[in-house]
C-alpha positions as a LaTeX table, in Angstrom:
\begin{tabular}{lrrr}
\hline
Residue & $x$ (\AA) & $y$ (\AA) & $z$ (\AA) \\
\hline
Met1 & 50.92 & 76.53 & 54.92 \\
Met2 & 50.22 & 77.31 & 58.57 \\
Glu3 & 52.45 & 74.43 & 59.77 \\
Phe4 & 55.28 & 75.68 & 57.57 \\
Phe5 & 55.02 & 79.19 & 59.07 \\
Leu6 & 54.90 & 77.87 & 62.66 \\
Ser7 & 57.91 & 75.61 & 62.15 \\
Lys8 & 59.97 & 78.54 & 60.77 \\
Phe9 & 58.74 & 80.80 & 63.58 \\
Trp10 & 59.80 & 78.29 & 66.28 \\
Ala11 & 63.13 & 77.75 & 64.51 \\
Leu12 & 63.72 & 81.51 & 64.59 \\
Ile13 & 62.80 & 81.72 & 68.30 \\
Cys14 & 65.14 & 78.80 & 69.16 \\
Gly15 & 67.94 & 80.36 & 67.11 \\
Val16 & 67.63 & 83.71 & 68.90 \\
Leu17 & 67.62 & 81.98 & 72.31 \\
Leu18 & 70.67 & 79.90 & 71.38 \\
Leu19 & 72.49 & 83.01 & 70.15 \\
Gly20 & 71.67 & 84.79 & 73.43 \\
Val21 & 73.04 & 81.92 & 75.51 \\
Cys22 & 76.26 & 81.79 & 73.47 \\
Ala23 & 76.76 & 85.57 & 73.59 \\
Gly24 & 76.14 & 85.61 & 77.35 \\
Ser25 & 78.69 & 82.89 & 77.99 \\
Val26 & 81.30 & 84.72 & 75.90 \\
Leu27 & 80.69 & 87.90 & 77.92 \\
Asp28 & 81.02 & 85.94 & 81.16 \\
Leu29 & 84.36 & 84.56 & 79.95 \\
Gly30 & 85.53 & 88.12 & 79.27 \\
Arg31 & 84.58 & 89.24 & 82.78 \\
Ala32 & 86.23 & 86.20 & 84.36 \\
Ser33 & 89.40 & 86.89 & 82.38 \\
Glu34 & 89.41 & 90.53 & 83.54 \\
Asp35 & 88.91 & 89.46 & 87.17 \\
Arg36 & 91.77 & 86.97 & 86.86 \\
Thr37 & 94.04 & 89.65 & 85.36 \\
Glu38 & 93.35 & 91.94 & 88.33 \\
Gln39 & 94.06 & 89.13 & 90.80 \\
Val40 & 97.35 & 88.28 & 89.04 \\
Met41 & 98.34 & 91.97 & 89.09 \\
Leu42 & 97.64 & 92.12 & 92.83 \\
Glu43 & 99.68 & 88.96 & 93.48 \\
Glu44 & 102.61 & 90.38 & 91.48 \\
Leu45 & 102.40 & 93.67 & 93.37 \\
Ala46 & 102.38 & 91.84 & 96.72 \\
Arg47 & 105.41 & 89.78 & 95.63 \\
Glu48 & 107.21 & 92.95 & 94.54 \\
Ile49 & 106.50 & 94.69 & 97.86 \\
Asp50 & 107.64 & 91.60 & 99.81 \\
Ala51 & 110.85 & 91.37 & 97.77 \\
Ala52 & 111.60 & 95.05 & 98.35 \\
Cys53 & 110.95 & 94.78 & 102.12 \\
Met54 & 112.96 & 91.62 & 102.76 \\
Gly55 & 116.66 & 91.12 & 102.39 \\
Glu56 & 119.91 & 92.51 & 103.66 \\
Gly57 & 121.16 & 96.08 & 103.63 \\
Arg58 & 119.51 & 99.32 & 102.64 \\
Ser59 & 117.54 & 99.83 & 99.44 \\
Leu60 & 114.89 & 102.03 & 97.83 \\
His61 & 112.38 & 100.51 & 95.45 \\
Ile62 & 109.94 & 102.70 & 93.46 \\
Ile63 & 106.72 & 101.12 & 92.17 \\
Asp64 & 104.81 & 103.06 & 89.52 \\
Leu65 & 101.12 & 102.24 & 89.82 \\
Ser66 & 99.99 & 104.09 & 86.68 \\
Glu67 & 100.63 & 100.99 & 84.56 \\
Arg68 & 98.75 & 98.69 & 86.95 \\
Ile69 & 95.57 & 100.60 & 87.75 \\
Ser70 & 93.49 & 103.12 & 85.87 \\
Gly71 & 90.56 & 105.48 & 86.29 \\
Asp72 & 88.54 & 104.85 & 89.42 \\
Glu73 & 90.59 & 101.84 & 90.58 \\
Val74 & 92.69 & 102.17 & 93.73 \\
Ile75 & 95.28 & 100.15 & 95.63 \\
Gln76 & 95.12 & 100.27 & 99.42 \\
Leu77 & 97.84 & 99.22 & 101.83 \\
Arg78 & 96.71 & 98.18 & 105.27 \\
His79 & 98.52 & 96.54 & 108.14 \\
Gly80 & 100.04 & 93.46 & 106.49 \\
Ser81 & 97.88 & 93.38 & 103.35 \\
Val82 & 97.41 & 95.02 & 99.96 \\
Trp83 & 93.94 & 95.57 & 98.44 \\
Phe84 & 92.70 & 96.24 & 94.92 \\
Met85 & 89.38 & 98.09 & 94.69 \\
Gly86 & 87.45 & 99.17 & 91.64 \\
Glu87 & 84.08 & 98.90 & 89.89 \\
Gly88 & 82.34 & 97.16 & 92.79 \\
Lys89 & 85.12 & 94.56 & 93.15 \\
Ser90 & 87.78 & 94.17 & 95.78 \\
Tyr91 & 90.60 & 91.66 & 96.15 \\
Ala92 & 93.05 & 91.32 & 99.02 \\
Lys93 & 96.46 & 89.71 & 99.27 \\
Arg94 & 98.40 & 89.17 & 102.47 \\
Leu95 & 101.97 & 90.48 & 102.62 \\
Cys96 & 104.80 & 88.42 & 104.09 \\
Cys97 & 106.44 & 91.53 & 105.50 \\
Asp98 & 104.96 & 94.15 & 107.83 \\
Pro99 & 106.29 & 97.54 & 106.71 \\
Val100 & 105.68 & 100.86 & 108.46 \\
Leu101 & 103.14 & 102.88 & 106.46 \\
Ile102 & 103.91 & 106.59 & 106.05 \\
Asp103 & 101.35 & 109.00 & 104.57 \\
Glu104 & 101.95 & 112.08 & 102.41 \\
Ser105 & 102.51 & 114.31 & 105.45 \\
Asn106 & 105.35 & 111.99 & 106.67 \\
Arg107 & 103.35 & 110.60 & 109.59 \\
Ala108 & 103.73 & 106.95 & 110.51 \\
Leu109 & 100.34 & 105.25 & 110.57 \\
Gly110 & 99.38 & 102.81 & 113.28 \\
Leu111 & 97.92 & 99.33 & 112.99 \\
Asp112 & 94.60 & 100.68 & 111.71 \\
Gly113 & 96.22 & 103.02 & 109.17 \\
Val114 & 95.39 & 102.84 & 105.47 \\
Ile115 & 97.27 & 104.34 & 102.52 \\
Thr116 & 95.28 & 104.70 & 99.31 \\
Phe117 & 97.16 & 104.78 & 96.00 \\
Met118 & 95.59 & 106.13 & 92.82 \\
Pro119 & 97.12 & 105.91 & 89.32 \\
Ala120 & 98.91 & 109.28 & 89.65 \\
Leu121 & 100.85 & 108.18 & 92.73 \\
Lys122 & 104.05 & 106.22 & 93.22 \\
Met123 & 104.89 & 103.80 & 95.99 \\
Tyr124 & 108.31 & 104.13 & 97.62 \\
Val125 & 109.44 & 101.03 & 99.50 \\
Glu126 & 112.54 & 101.79 & 101.55 \\
Arg127 & 114.37 & 99.03 & 103.41 \\
Tyr128 & 116.83 & 99.89 & 106.16 \\
Gly129 & 119.82 & 97.88 & 107.28 \\
Asn130 & 118.24 & 96.98 & 110.61 \\
Gly131 & 115.49 & 94.90 & 108.98 \\
Thr132 & 112.70 & 97.50 & 109.03 \\
Ala133 & 110.95 & 98.79 & 105.95 \\
Glu134 & 108.78 & 101.83 & 105.18 \\
Ile135 & 106.26 & 102.40 & 102.44 \\
Arg136 & 105.61 & 106.01 & 101.40 \\
Val137 & 103.20 & 107.57 & 98.97 \\
Gln138 & 104.29 & 110.35 & 96.64 \\
Ser139 & 102.73 & 112.13 & 93.70 \\
Ala140 & 104.30 & 111.35 & 90.32 \\
Lys141 & 104.28 & 115.10 & 89.52 \\
Val142 & 106.44 & 115.89 & 92.55 \\
Asp143 & 108.84 & 113.12 & 91.57 \\
Ala144 & 109.12 & 114.50 & 88.02 \\
Thr145 & 109.76 & 118.01 & 89.38 \\
Phe146 & 112.60 & 116.75 & 91.58 \\
Phe147 & 114.09 & 114.87 & 88.65 \\
Thr148 & 113.91 & 117.94 & 86.38 \\
Ala149 & 115.47 & 120.17 & 89.02 \\
Ser150 & 118.32 & 117.76 & 89.61 \\
Thr151 & 118.87 & 117.35 & 85.87 \\
Asn152 & 118.95 & 121.12 & 85.39 \\
Ser153 & 121.43 & 121.60 & 88.23 \\
Leu154 & 123.66 & 118.89 & 86.76 \\
Ala155 & 123.49 & 120.51 & 83.34 \\
Ser156 & 124.26 & 123.96 & 84.73 \\
Ser157 & 127.17 & 122.71 & 86.85 \\
Ser158 & 128.70 & 120.84 & 83.91 \\
Ser159 & 128.58 & 123.95 & 81.72 \\
Leu160 & 130.56 & 125.99 & 84.27 \\
\hline
\end{tabular}
């Protein structure tokens, strides 16, 4: 009777350990998948910034970051690179272009300048005809206010 009890006890212990190992590996796969998703998002953002900065002629490209980052995550632009930071992780991706960084007070930042983007901000990438590009930061609320004001003025002028 004692041998029967011990064999069932050891079988239970082995089963719990095996379940713990399997559950741990599944959780590690989930974390690895999340890390990979963030790295892919950063690569796509870097490609989008590079595409907006390079080319011929003048253009304005608006990148909404609210769909890409959330909560306490931030995107930082530094001289020639874009960074993703959040939850103790950080990833960097080098940019092919070297745009001029302009902060919210319309000051051009030097080589050591950093612009931090949170989910409520939009990134404006403006390319000029002479081959230079600027990246500005602007609040999404300000952008919506400008849009509403312009829509209201169009509506009022069309009713006259």
